[in-house]
PyMOL Python script that loads the backbone (N, CA, C, O; Angstrom):
from pymol import cmd

cmd.read_pdbstr("""\
ATOM      1  N   MET A   1     -68.126 -34.040-101.210  1.00  0.00           N
ATOM      2  CA  MET A   1     -69.080 -32.974-101.069  1.00  0.00           C
ATOM      3  C   MET A   1     -69.537 -32.934 -99.623  1.00  0.00           C
ATOM      4  O   MET A   1     -69.810 -33.974 -99.022  1.00  0.00           O
ATOM      5  N   LEU A   2     -69.620 -31.757 -99.073  1.00  0.00           N
ATOM      6  CA  LEU A   2     -70.135 -31.547 -97.727  1.00  0.00           C
ATOM      7  C   LEU A   2     -71.498 -30.900 -97.828  1.00  0.00           C
ATOM      8  O   LEU A   2     -71.719 -30.045 -98.686  1.00  0.00           O
ATOM      9  N   THR A   3     -72.404 -31.292 -96.972  1.00  0.00           N
ATOM     10  CA  THR A   3     -73.712 -30.659 -96.908  1.00  0.00           C
ATOM     11  C   THR A   3     -73.928 -30.177 -95.494  1.00  0.00           C
ATOM     12  O   THR A   3     -73.931 -30.970 -94.552  1.00  0.00           O
ATOM     13  N   PHE A   4     -74.105 -28.898 -95.346  1.00  0.00           N
ATOM     14  CA  PHE A   4     -74.392 -28.366 -94.026  1.00  0.00           C
ATOM     15  C   PHE A   4     -75.843 -28.676 -93.672  1.00  0.00           C
ATOM     16  O   PHE A   4     -76.713 -28.623 -94.541  1.00  0.00           O
ATOM     17  N   PRO A   5     -76.117 -28.997 -92.414  1.00  0.00           N
ATOM     18  CA  PRO A   5     -77.498 -29.305 -92.037  1.00  0.00           C
ATOM     19  C   PRO A   5     -78.410 -28.112 -92.243  1.00  0.00           C
ATOM     20  O   PRO A   5     -77.969 -26.963 -92.262  1.00  0.00           O
ATOM     21  N   ALA A   6     -79.685 -28.409 -92.396  1.00  0.00           N
ATOM     22  CA  ALA A   6     -80.663 -27.338 -92.607  1.00  0.00           C
ATOM     23  C   ALA A   6     -80.664 -26.398 -91.416  1.00  0.00           C
ATOM     24  O   ALA A   6     -80.697 -26.830 -90.264  1.00  0.00           O
ATOM     25  N   ALA A   7     -80.627 -25.136 -91.704  1.00  0.00           N
ATOM     26  CA  ALA A   7     -80.667 -24.114 -90.660  1.00  0.00           C
ATOM     27  C   ALA A   7     -82.013 -23.406 -90.726  1.00  0.00           C
ATOM     28  O   ALA A   7     -82.551 -23.190 -91.812  1.00  0.00           O
ATOM     29  N   ARG A   8     -82.538 -23.057 -89.606  1.00  0.00           N
ATOM     30  CA  ARG A   8     -83.837 -22.388 -89.563  1.00  0.00           C
ATOM     31  C   ARG A   8     -83.630 -20.887 -89.368  1.00  0.00           C
ATOM     32  O   ARG A   8     -82.884 -20.448 -88.492  1.00  0.00           O
ATOM     33  N   SER A   9     -84.304 -20.126 -90.202  1.00  0.00           N
ATOM     34  CA  SER A   9     -84.264 -18.673 -90.048  1.00  0.00           C
ATOM     35  C   SER A   9     -85.378 -18.263 -89.084  1.00  0.00           C
ATOM     36  O   SER A   9     -86.130 -19.113 -88.608  1.00  0.00           O
ATOM     37  N   GLY A  10     -85.482 -17.009 -88.806  1.00  0.00           N
ATOM     38  CA  GLY A  10     -86.464 -16.501 -87.855  1.00  0.00           C
ATOM     39  C   GLY A  10     -87.901 -16.773 -88.243  1.00  0.00           C
ATOM     40  O   GLY A  10     -88.768 -16.847 -87.372  1.00  0.00           O
ATOM     41  N   ASN A  11     -88.178 -16.926 -89.538  1.00  0.00           N
ATOM     42  CA  ASN A  11     -89.559 -17.131 -89.968  1.00  0.00           C
ATOM     43  C   ASN A  11     -89.906 -18.613 -90.168  1.00  0.00           C
ATOM     44  O   ASN A  11     -90.965 -18.921 -90.715  1.00  0.00           O
ATOM     45  N   GLY A  12     -89.044 -19.529 -89.739  1.00  0.00           N
ATOM     46  CA  GLY A  12     -89.340 -20.954 -89.816  1.00  0.00           C
ATOM     47  C   GLY A  12     -88.885 -21.632 -91.090  1.00  0.00           C
ATOM     48  O   GLY A  12     -88.984 -22.855 -91.190  1.00  0.00           O
ATOM     49  N   ASP A  13     -88.381 -20.878 -92.086  1.00  0.00           N
ATOM     50  CA  ASP A  13     -87.883 -21.482 -93.316  1.00  0.00           C
ATOM     51  C   ASP A  13     -86.552 -22.180 -93.039  1.00  0.00           C
ATOM     52  O   ASP A  13     -85.779 -21.733 -92.192  1.00  0.00           O
ATOM     53  N   SER A  14     -86.287 -23.269 -93.748  1.00  0.00           N
ATOM     54  CA  SER A  14     -84.998 -23.942 -93.607  1.00  0.00           C
ATOM     55  C   SER A  14     -84.305 -23.988 -94.969  1.00  0.00           C
ATOM     56  O   SER A  14     -84.954 -23.934 -96.013  1.00  0.00           O
ATOM     57  N   HIS A  15     -83.005 -24.086 -94.939  1.00  0.00           N
ATOM     58  CA  HIS A  15     -82.221 -24.160 -96.168  1.00  0.00           C
ATOM     59  C   HIS A  15     -80.949 -24.942 -95.887  1.00  0.00           C
ATOM     60  O   HIS A  15     -80.559 -25.102 -94.731  1.00  0.00           O
ATOM     61  N   LYS A  16     -80.306 -25.426 -96.930  1.00  0.00           N
ATOM     62  CA  LYS A  16     -79.027 -26.097 -96.789  1.00  0.00           C
ATOM     63  C   LYS A  16     -78.075 -25.553 -97.838  1.00  0.00           C
ATOM     64  O   LYS A  16     -78.494 -25.004 -98.857  1.00  0.00           O
ATOM     65  N   ILE A  17     -76.794 -25.712 -97.573  1.00  0.00           N
ATOM     66  CA  ILE A  17     -75.759 -25.250 -98.489  1.00  0.00           C
ATOM     67  C   ILE A  17     -74.863 -26.442 -98.807  1.00  0.00           C
ATOM     68  O   ILE A  17     -74.236 -27.003 -97.908  1.00  0.00           O
ATOM     69  N   ASP A  18     -74.800 -26.834-100.080  1.00  0.00           N
ATOM     70  CA  ASP A  18     -73.891 -27.884-100.512  1.00  0.00           C
ATOM     71  C   ASP A  18     -72.583 -27.229-100.913  1.00  0.00           C
ATOM     72  O   ASP A  18     -72.572 -26.262-101.675  1.00  0.00           O
ATOM     73  N   ILE A  19     -71.467 -27.763-100.392  1.00  0.00           N
ATOM     74  CA  ILE A  19     -70.154 -27.215-100.725  1.00  0.00           C
ATOM     75  C   ILE A  19     -69.215 -28.343-101.124  1.00  0.00           C
ATOM     76  O   ILE A  19     -69.461 -29.510-100.818  1.00  0.00           O
ATOM     77  N   VAL A  20     -68.155 -27.987-101.800  1.00  0.00           N
ATOM     78  CA  VAL A  20     -67.087 -28.918-102.152  1.00  0.00           C
ATOM     79  C   VAL A  20     -65.785 -28.336-101.607  1.00  0.00           C
ATOM     80  O   VAL A  20     -65.553 -27.130-101.685  1.00  0.00           O
ATOM     81  N   SER A  21     -64.943 -29.202-101.058  1.00  0.00           N
ATOM     82  CA  SER A  21     -63.652 -28.780-100.515  1.00  0.00           C
ATOM     83  C   SER A  21     -62.534 -29.498-101.253  1.00  0.00           C
ATOM     84  O   SER A  21     -62.643 -30.685-101.561  1.00  0.00           O
ATOM     85  N   PHE A  22     -61.457 -28.771-101.533  1.00  0.00           N
ATOM     86  CA  PHE A  22     -60.301 -29.326-102.219  1.00  0.00           C
ATOM     87  C   PHE A  22     -59.077 -29.188-101.327  1.00  0.00           C
ATOM     88  O   PHE A  22     -58.903 -28.174-100.651  1.00  0.00           O
ATOM     89  N   SER A  23     -58.243 -30.196-101.328  1.00  0.00           N
ATOM     90  CA  SER A  23     -56.971 -30.163-100.614  1.00  0.00           C
ATOM     91  C   SER A  23     -55.902 -30.666-101.569  1.00  0.00           C
ATOM     92  O   SER A  23     -56.030 -31.753-102.132  1.00  0.00           O
ATOM     93  N   LEU A  24     -54.854 -29.886-101.752  1.00  0.00           N
ATOM     94  CA  LEU A  24     -53.791 -30.221-102.689  1.00  0.00           C
ATOM     95  C   LEU A  24     -52.452 -30.111-101.972  1.00  0.00           C
ATOM     96  O   LEU A  24     -52.115 -29.060-101.426  1.00  0.00           O
ATOM     97  N   GLU A  25     -51.690 -31.203-101.977  1.00  0.00           N
ATOM     98  CA  GLU A  25     -50.363 -31.167-101.373  1.00  0.00           C
ATOM     99  C   GLU A  25     -49.314 -31.136-102.476  1.00  0.00           C
ATOM    100  O   GLU A  25     -49.312 -31.986-103.366  1.00  0.00           O
ATOM    101  N   THR A  26     -48.430 -30.160-102.414  1.00  0.00           N
ATOM    102  CA  THR A  26     -47.303 -30.058-103.337  1.00  0.00           C
ATOM    103  C   THR A  26     -46.022 -30.040-102.517  1.00  0.00           C
ATOM    104  O   THR A  26     -46.071 -30.040-101.287  1.00  0.00           O
ATOM    105  N   ARG A  27     -44.901 -30.024-103.176  1.00  0.00           N
ATOM    106  CA  ARG A  27     -43.625 -29.924-102.450  1.00  0.00           C
ATOM    107  C   ARG A  27     -43.474 -28.563-101.765  1.00  0.00           C
ATOM    108  O   ARG A  27     -42.595 -28.376-100.923  1.00  0.00           O
ATOM    109  N   HIS A  28     -44.330 -27.632-102.131  1.00  0.00           N
ATOM    110  CA  HIS A  28     -44.262 -26.290-101.559  1.00  0.00           C
ATOM    111  C   HIS A  28     -45.257 -26.088-100.427  1.00  0.00           C
ATOM    112  O   HIS A  28     -45.339 -24.995 -99.866  1.00  0.00           O
ATOM    113  N   GLY A  29     -46.015 -27.126-100.081  1.00  0.00           N
ATOM    114  CA  GLY A  29     -46.955 -27.026 -98.969  1.00  0.00           C
ATOM    115  C   GLY A  29     -48.340 -27.535 -99.325  1.00  0.00           C
ATOM    116  O   GLY A  29     -48.556 -28.115-100.389  1.00  0.00           O
ATOM    117  N   ILE A  30     -49.271 -27.304 -98.411  1.00  0.00           N
ATOM    118  CA  ILE A  30     -50.652 -27.738 -98.579  1.00  0.00           C
ATOM    119  C   ILE A  30     -51.508 -26.541 -98.948  1.00  0.00           C
ATOM    120  O   ILE A  30     -51.403 -25.475 -98.340  1.00  0.00           O
ATOM    121  N   TRP A  31     -52.357 -26.726 -99.949  1.00  0.00           N
ATOM    122  CA  TRP A  31     -53.229 -25.680-100.459  1.00  0.00           C
ATOM    123  C   TRP A  31     -54.671 -26.149-100.324  1.00  0.00           C
ATOM    124  O   TRP A  31     -54.973 -27.307-100.612  1.00  0.00           O
ATOM    125  N   MET A  32     -55.564 -25.264 -99.890  1.00  0.00           N
ATOM    126  CA  MET A  32     -56.969 -25.615 -99.665  1.00  0.00           C
ATOM    127  C   MET A  32     -57.871 -24.636-100.411  1.00  0.00           C
ATOM    128  O   MET A  32     -57.524 -23.470-100.601  1.00  0.00           O
ATOM    129  N   ALA A  33     -59.042 -25.137-100.831  1.00  0.00           N
ATOM    130  CA  ALA A  33     -60.049 -24.299-101.490  1.00  0.00           C
ATOM    131  C   ALA A  33     -61.424 -24.862-101.161  1.00  0.00           C
ATOM    132  O   ALA A  33     -61.571 -26.048-100.865  1.00  0.00           O
ATOM    133  N   GLN A  34     -62.419 -23.998-101.216  1.00  0.00           N
ATOM    134  CA  GLN A  34     -63.791 -24.383-100.915  1.00  0.00           C
ATOM    135  C   GLN A  34     -64.733 -23.554-101.778  1.00  0.00           C
ATOM    136  O   GLN A  34     -64.493 -22.368-102.005  1.00  0.00           O
ATOM    137  N   ALA A  35     -65.814 -24.185-102.263  1.00  0.00           N
ATOM    138  CA  ALA A  35     -66.782 -23.475-103.101  1.00  0.00           C
ATOM    139  C   ALA A  35     -68.168 -24.064-102.875  1.00  0.00           C
ATOM    140  O   ALA A  35     -68.301 -25.242-102.545  1.00  0.00           O
ATOM    141  N   SER A  36     -69.196 -23.247-103.050  1.00  0.00           N
ATOM    142  CA  SER A  36     -70.560 -23.749-102.952  1.00  0.00           C
ATOM    143  C   SER A  36     -70.978 -24.358-104.286  1.00  0.00           C
ATOM    144  O   SER A  36     -70.563 -23.896-105.349  1.00  0.00           O
ATOM    145  N   ILE A  37     -71.802 -25.400-104.218  1.00  0.00           N
ATOM    146  CA  ILE A  37     -72.279 -26.104-105.403  1.00  0.00           C
ATOM    147  C   ILE A  37     -73.637 -25.533-105.790  1.00  0.00           C
ATOM    148  O   ILE A  37     -74.517 -25.363-104.947  1.00  0.00           O
ATOM    149  N   LYS A  38     -73.794 -25.239-107.081  1.00  0.00           N
ATOM    150  CA  LYS A  38     -75.028 -24.612-107.567  1.00  0.00           C
ATOM    151  C   LYS A  38     -75.592 -25.418-108.735  1.00  0.00           C
ATOM    152  O   LYS A  38     -74.843 -26.138-109.395  1.00  0.00           O
ATOM    153  N   PRO A  39     -76.893 -25.315-109.008  1.00  0.00           N
ATOM    154  CA  PRO A  39     -77.476 -26.001-110.170  1.00  0.00           C
ATOM    155  C   PRO A  39     -76.857 -25.486-111.464  1.00  0.00           C
ATOM    156  O   PRO A  39     -76.520 -24.308-111.574  1.00  0.00           O
ATOM    157  N   LYS A  40     -76.711 -26.377-112.439  1.00  0.00           N
ATOM    158  CA  LYS A  40     -76.144 -25.992-113.737  1.00  0.00           C
ATOM    159  C   LYS A  40     -77.285 -25.800-114.721  1.00  0.00           C
ATOM    160  O   LYS A  40     -77.926 -26.767-115.133  1.00  0.00           O
ATOM    161  N   GLY A  41     -77.533 -24.575-115.092  1.00  0.00           N
ATOM    162  CA  GLY A  41     -78.604 -24.263-116.033  1.00  0.00           C
ATOM    163  C   GLY A  41     -79.964 -24.631-115.468  1.00  0.00           C
ATOM    164  O   GLY A  41     -80.248 -24.396-114.293  1.00  0.00           O
ATOM    165  N   HIS A  42     -80.796 -25.207-116.311  1.00  0.00           N
ATOM    166  CA  HIS A  42     -82.151 -25.582-115.901  1.00  0.00           C
ATOM    167  C   HIS A  42     -82.244 -27.050-115.504  1.00  0.00           C
ATOM    168  O   HIS A  42     -83.331 -27.538-115.194  1.00  0.00           O
ATOM    169  N   SER A  43     -81.118 -27.758-115.509  1.00  0.00           N
ATOM    170  CA  SER A  43     -81.108 -29.182-115.180  1.00  0.00           C
ATOM    171  C   SER A  43     -81.335 -29.389-113.685  1.00  0.00           C
ATOM    172  O   SER A  43     -80.880 -28.594-112.862  1.00  0.00           O
ATOM    173  N   LYS A  44     -82.043 -30.463-113.345  1.00  0.00           N
ATOM    174  CA  LYS A  44     -82.259 -30.803-111.940  1.00  0.00           C
ATOM    175  C   LYS A  44     -81.173 -31.731-111.418  1.00  0.00           C
ATOM    176  O   LYS A  44     -81.035 -31.907-110.207  1.00  0.00           O
ATOM    177  N   LYS A  45     -80.390 -32.335-112.339  1.00  0.00           N
ATOM    178  CA  LYS A  45     -79.363 -33.292-111.936  1.00  0.00           C
ATOM    179  C   LYS A  45     -77.946 -32.733-112.013  1.00  0.00           C
ATOM    180  O   LYS A  45     -77.104 -33.059-111.177  1.00  0.00           O
ATOM    181  N   LYS A  46     -77.682 -31.900-113.005  1.00  0.00           N
ATOM    182  CA  LYS A  46     -76.326 -31.375-113.198  1.00  0.00           C
ATOM    183  C   LYS A  46     -76.071 -30.221-112.252  1.00  0.00           C
ATOM    184  O   LYS A  46     -76.920 -29.354-112.047  1.00  0.00           O
ATOM    185  N   ARG A  47     -74.844 -30.236-111.664  1.00  0.00           N
ATOM    186  CA  ARG A  47     -74.459 -29.153-110.764  1.00  0.00           C
ATOM    187  C   ARG A  47     -73.028 -28.730-111.059  1.00  0.00           C
ATOM    188  O   ARG A  47     -72.262 -29.478-111.667  1.00  0.00           O
ATOM    189  N   THR A  48     -72.682 -27.548-110.632  1.00  0.00           N
ATOM    190  CA  THR A  48     -71.356 -27.009-110.889  1.00  0.00           C
ATOM    191  C   THR A  48     -70.942 -26.122-109.717  1.00  0.00           C
ATOM    192  O   THR A  48     -71.724 -25.894-108.793  1.00  0.00           O
ATOM    193  N   PHE A  49     -69.719 -25.630-109.765  1.00  0.00           N
ATOM    194  CA  PHE A  49     -69.236 -24.675-108.770  1.00  0.00           C
ATOM    195  C   PHE A  49     -68.377 -23.641-109.481  1.00  0.00           C
ATOM    196  O   PHE A  49     -67.856 -23.884-110.569  1.00  0.00           O
ATOM    197  N   GLU A  50     -68.240 -22.485-108.848  1.00  0.00           N
ATOM    198  CA  GLU A  50     -67.473 -21.408-109.466  1.00  0.00           C
ATOM    199  C   GLU A  50     -65.977 -21.699-109.367  1.00  0.00           C
ATOM    200  O   GLU A  50     -65.560 -22.645-108.700  1.00  0.00           O
ATOM    201  N   GLU A  51     -65.192 -20.886-110.029  1.00  0.00           N
ATOM    202  CA  GLU A  51     -63.740 -21.024-109.983  1.00  0.00           C
ATOM    203  C   GLU A  51     -63.266 -20.838-108.545  1.00  0.00           C
ATOM    204  O   GLU A  51     -63.729 -19.940-107.842  1.00  0.00           O
ATOM    205  N   VAL A  52     -62.347 -21.689-108.117  1.00  0.00           N
ATOM    206  CA  VAL A  52     -61.868 -21.627-106.737  1.00  0.00           C
ATOM    207  C   VAL A  52     -60.487 -20.995-106.680  1.00  0.00           C
ATOM    208  O   VAL A  52     -59.722 -21.044-107.644  1.00  0.00           O
ATOM    209  N   SER A  53     -60.188 -20.412-105.551  1.00  0.00           N
ATOM    210  CA  SER A  53     -58.863 -19.862-105.289  1.00  0.00           C
ATOM    211  C   SER A  53     -58.237 -20.659-104.158  1.00  0.00           C
ATOM    212  O   SER A  53     -58.805 -20.752-103.070  1.00  0.00           O
ATOM    213  N   PHE A  54     -57.074 -21.230-104.410  1.00  0.00           N
ATOM    214  CA  PHE A  54     -56.397 -22.017-103.382  1.00  0.00           C
ATOM    215  C   PHE A  54     -55.635 -21.097-102.437  1.00  0.00           C
ATOM    216  O   PHE A  54     -55.015 -20.122-102.859  1.00  0.00           O
ATOM    217  N   ILE A  55     -55.694 -21.428-101.154  1.00  0.00           N
ATOM    218  CA  ILE A  55     -55.004 -20.674-100.103  1.00  0.00           C
ATOM    219  C   ILE A  55     -53.964 -21.591 -99.487  1.00  0.00           C
ATOM    220  O   ILE A  55     -54.252 -22.755 -99.208  1.00  0.00           O
ATOM    221  N   HIS A  56     -52.758 -21.080 -99.271  1.00  0.00           N
ATOM    222  CA  HIS A  56     -51.672 -21.865 -98.682  1.00  0.00           C
ATOM    223  C   HIS A  56     -51.891 -22.016 -97.178  1.00  0.00           C
ATOM    224  O   HIS A  56     -52.059 -21.028 -96.462  1.00  0.00           O
ATOM    225  N   TYR A  57     -51.887 -23.257 -96.711  1.00  0.00           N
ATOM    226  CA  TYR A  57     -52.021 -23.547 -95.279  1.00  0.00           C
ATOM    227  C   TYR A  57     -50.682 -24.071 -94.793  1.00  0.00           C
ATOM    228  O   TYR A  57     -50.362 -25.242 -94.997  1.00  0.00           O
ATOM    229  N   ASP A  58     -49.904 -23.222 -94.158  1.00  0.00           N
ATOM    230  CA  ASP A  58     -48.568 -23.632 -93.732  1.00  0.00           C
ATOM    231  C   ASP A  58     -48.575 -24.387 -92.405  1.00  0.00           C
ATOM    232  O   ASP A  58     -47.570 -25.010 -92.062  1.00  0.00           O
ATOM    233  N   GLY A  59     -49.662 -24.352 -91.654  1.00  0.00           N
ATOM    234  CA  GLY A  59     -49.700 -25.024 -90.362  1.00  0.00           C
ATOM    235  C   GLY A  59     -50.481 -26.321 -90.375  1.00  0.00           C
ATOM    236  O   GLY A  59     -50.850 -26.815 -89.310  1.00  0.00           O
ATOM    237  N   ALA A  60     -50.750 -26.894 -91.544  1.00  0.00           N
ATOM    238  CA  ALA A  60     -51.539 -28.124 -91.608  1.00  0.00           C
ATOM    239  C   ALA A  60     -50.716 -29.293 -91.091  1.00  0.00           C
ATOM    240  O   ALA A  60     -49.561 -29.468 -91.479  1.00  0.00           O
ATOM    241  N   GLU A  61     -51.308 -30.083 -90.225  1.00  0.00           N
ATOM    242  CA  GLU A  61     -50.665 -31.247 -89.635  1.00  0.00           C
ATOM    243  C   GLU A  61     -51.625 -32.418 -89.695  1.00  0.00           C
ATOM    244  O   GLU A  61     -52.832 -32.227 -89.847  1.00  0.00           O
ATOM    245  N   GLY A  62     -51.108 -33.610 -89.578  1.00  0.00           N
ATOM    246  CA  GLY A  62     -51.971 -34.778 -89.534  1.00  0.00           C
ATOM    247  C   GLY A  62     -51.300 -35.993 -90.131  1.00  0.00           C
ATOM    248  O   GLY A  62     -50.166 -35.926 -90.604  1.00  0.00           O
ATOM    249  N   HIS A  63     -52.019 -37.110 -90.103  1.00  0.00           N
ATOM    250  CA  HIS A  63     -51.477 -38.383 -90.566  1.00  0.00           C
ATOM    251  C   HIS A  63     -51.225 -38.384 -92.071  1.00  0.00           C
ATOM    252  O   HIS A  63     -50.288 -39.035 -92.534  1.00  0.00           O
ATOM    253  N   PHE A  64     -52.031 -37.676 -92.835  1.00  0.00           N
ATOM    254  CA  PHE A  64     -51.897 -37.691 -94.292  1.00  0.00           C
ATOM    255  C   PHE A  64     -51.297 -36.397 -94.819  1.00  0.00           C
ATOM    256  O   PHE A  64     -51.690 -35.924 -95.885  1.00  0.00           O
ATOM    257  N   THR A  65     -50.364 -35.826 -94.100  1.00  0.00           N
ATOM    258  CA  THR A  65     -49.630 -34.651 -94.577  1.00  0.00           C
ATOM    259  C   THR A  65     -48.167 -35.018 -94.749  1.00  0.00           C
ATOM    260  O   THR A  65     -47.687 -35.971 -94.136  1.00  0.00           O
ATOM    261  N   ARG A  66     -47.470 -34.281 -95.565  1.00  0.00           N
ATOM    262  CA  ARG A  66     -46.042 -34.471 -95.851  1.00  0.00           C
ATOM    263  C   ARG A  66     -45.733 -35.880 -96.350  1.00  0.00           C
ATOM    264  O   ARG A  66     -44.780 -36.507 -95.888  1.00  0.00           O
ATOM    265  N   LEU A  67     -46.537 -36.381 -97.292  1.00  0.00           N
ATOM    266  CA  LEU A  67     -46.325 -37.714 -97.857  1.00  0.00           C
ATOM    267  C   LEU A  67     -45.432 -37.692 -99.091  1.00  0.00           C
ATOM    268  O   LEU A  67     -44.872 -38.726 -99.455  1.00  0.00           O
ATOM    269  N   LEU A  68     -45.284 -36.545 -99.742  1.00  0.00           N
ATOM    270  CA  LEU A  68     -44.481 -36.465-100.954  1.00  0.00           C
ATOM    271  C   LEU A  68     -42.999 -36.542-100.632  1.00  0.00           C
ATOM    272  O   LEU A  68     -42.557 -35.971 -99.634  1.00  0.00           O
ATOM    273  N   PRO A  69     -42.211 -37.245-101.465  1.00  0.00           N
ATOM    274  CA  PRO A  69     -40.767 -37.271-101.252  1.00  0.00           C
ATOM    275  C   PRO A  69     -40.200 -35.860-101.373  1.00  0.00           C
ATOM    276  O   PRO A  69     -40.576 -35.115-102.277  1.00  0.00           O
ATOM    277  N   GLY A  70     -39.314 -35.499-100.483  1.00  0.00           N
ATOM    278  CA  GLY A  70     -38.709 -34.179-100.517  1.00  0.00           C
ATOM    279  C   GLY A  70     -39.636 -33.086-100.035  1.00  0.00           C
ATOM    280  O   GLY A  70     -39.431 -31.916-100.359  1.00  0.00           O
ATOM    281  N   ALA A  71     -40.652 -33.442 -99.265  1.00  0.00           N
ATOM    282  CA  ALA A  71     -41.606 -32.454 -98.773  1.00  0.00           C
ATOM    283  C   ALA A  71     -41.141 -31.806 -97.488  1.00  0.00           C
ATOM    284  O   ALA A  71     -41.937 -31.193 -96.777  1.00  0.00           O
ATOM    285  N   GLY A  72     -39.886 -31.931 -97.189  1.00  0.00           N
ATOM    286  CA  GLY A  72     -39.349 -31.327 -95.975  1.00  0.00           C
ATOM    287  C   GLY A  72     -38.718 -32.387 -95.081  1.00  0.00           C
ATOM    288  O   GLY A  72     -38.791 -33.583 -95.362  1.00  0.00           O
ATOM    289  N   ALA A  73     -38.109 -31.933 -94.018  1.00  0.00           N
ATOM    290  CA  ALA A  73     -37.401 -32.838 -93.116  1.00  0.00           C
ATOM    291  C   ALA A  73     -38.322 -33.848 -92.460  1.00  0.00           C
ATOM    292  O   ALA A  73     -37.892 -34.944 -92.100  1.00  0.00           O
ATOM    293  N   GLY A  74     -39.604 -33.480 -92.302  1.00  0.00           N
ATOM    294  CA  GLY A  74     -40.519 -34.355 -91.616  1.00  0.00           C
ATOM    295  C   GLY A  74     -41.328 -35.252 -92.525  1.00  0.00           C
ATOM    296  O   GLY A  74     -42.362 -35.765 -92.097  1.00  0.00           O
ATOM    297  N   SER A  75     -40.896 -35.470 -93.787  1.00  0.00           N
ATOM    298  CA  SER A  75     -41.703 -36.312 -94.679  1.00  0.00           C
ATOM    299  C   SER A  75     -41.708 -37.742 -94.160  1.00  0.00           C
ATOM    300  O   SER A  75     -40.710 -38.227 -93.627  1.00  0.00           O
ATOM    301  N   VAL A  76     -42.843 -38.408 -94.325  1.00  0.00           N
ATOM    302  CA  VAL A  76     -43.036 -39.742 -93.750  1.00  0.00           C
ATOM    303  C   VAL A  76     -43.350 -40.741 -94.850  1.00  0.00           C
ATOM    304  O   VAL A  76     -43.675 -40.364 -95.975  1.00  0.00           O
ATOM    305  N   VAL A  77     -43.248 -42.020 -94.512  1.00  0.00           N
ATOM    306  CA  VAL A  77     -43.617 -43.108 -95.417  1.00  0.00           C
ATOM    307  C   VAL A  77     -44.954 -43.646 -94.926  1.00  0.00           C
ATOM    308  O   VAL A  77     -45.097 -43.952 -93.743  1.00  0.00           O
ATOM    309  N   LEU A  78     -45.932 -43.767 -95.816  1.00  0.00           N
ATOM    310  CA  LEU A  78     -47.268 -44.189 -95.425  1.00  0.00           C
ATOM    311  C   LEU A  78     -47.358 -45.674 -95.142  1.00  0.00           C
ATOM    312  O   LEU A  78     -48.083 -46.076 -94.232  1.00  0.00           O
ATOM    313  N   HIS A  79     -46.644 -46.507 -95.892  1.00  0.00           N
ATOM    314  CA  HIS A  79     -46.801 -47.957 -95.710  1.00  0.00           C
ATOM    315  C   HIS A  79     -45.702 -48.564 -94.889  1.00  0.00           C
ATOM    316  O   HIS A  79     -45.702 -49.772 -94.653  1.00  0.00           O
TER     317      HIS A  79
END
""", "prot")
cmd.dss("prot")
cmd.show_as("cartoon", "prot")
cmd.util.cbc("prot")
cmd.orient("prot")
């Protein structure tokens, strides 16, 4: 879960936005999604998020990408 720092509006009020981010790697590429977290019903402890839509990120690079076997010519071994 990510929490953005409190931002101040013009009238001095502050607020924060809690979000959740998902990253999914398949043999077809890396897919990402993000959603804001909201209270669930009248509970003060339970929270939920709306249905997310994954977006294909074809330019994602980094140490923890292309780890799946057959994920392309550049697949790597982690250990």
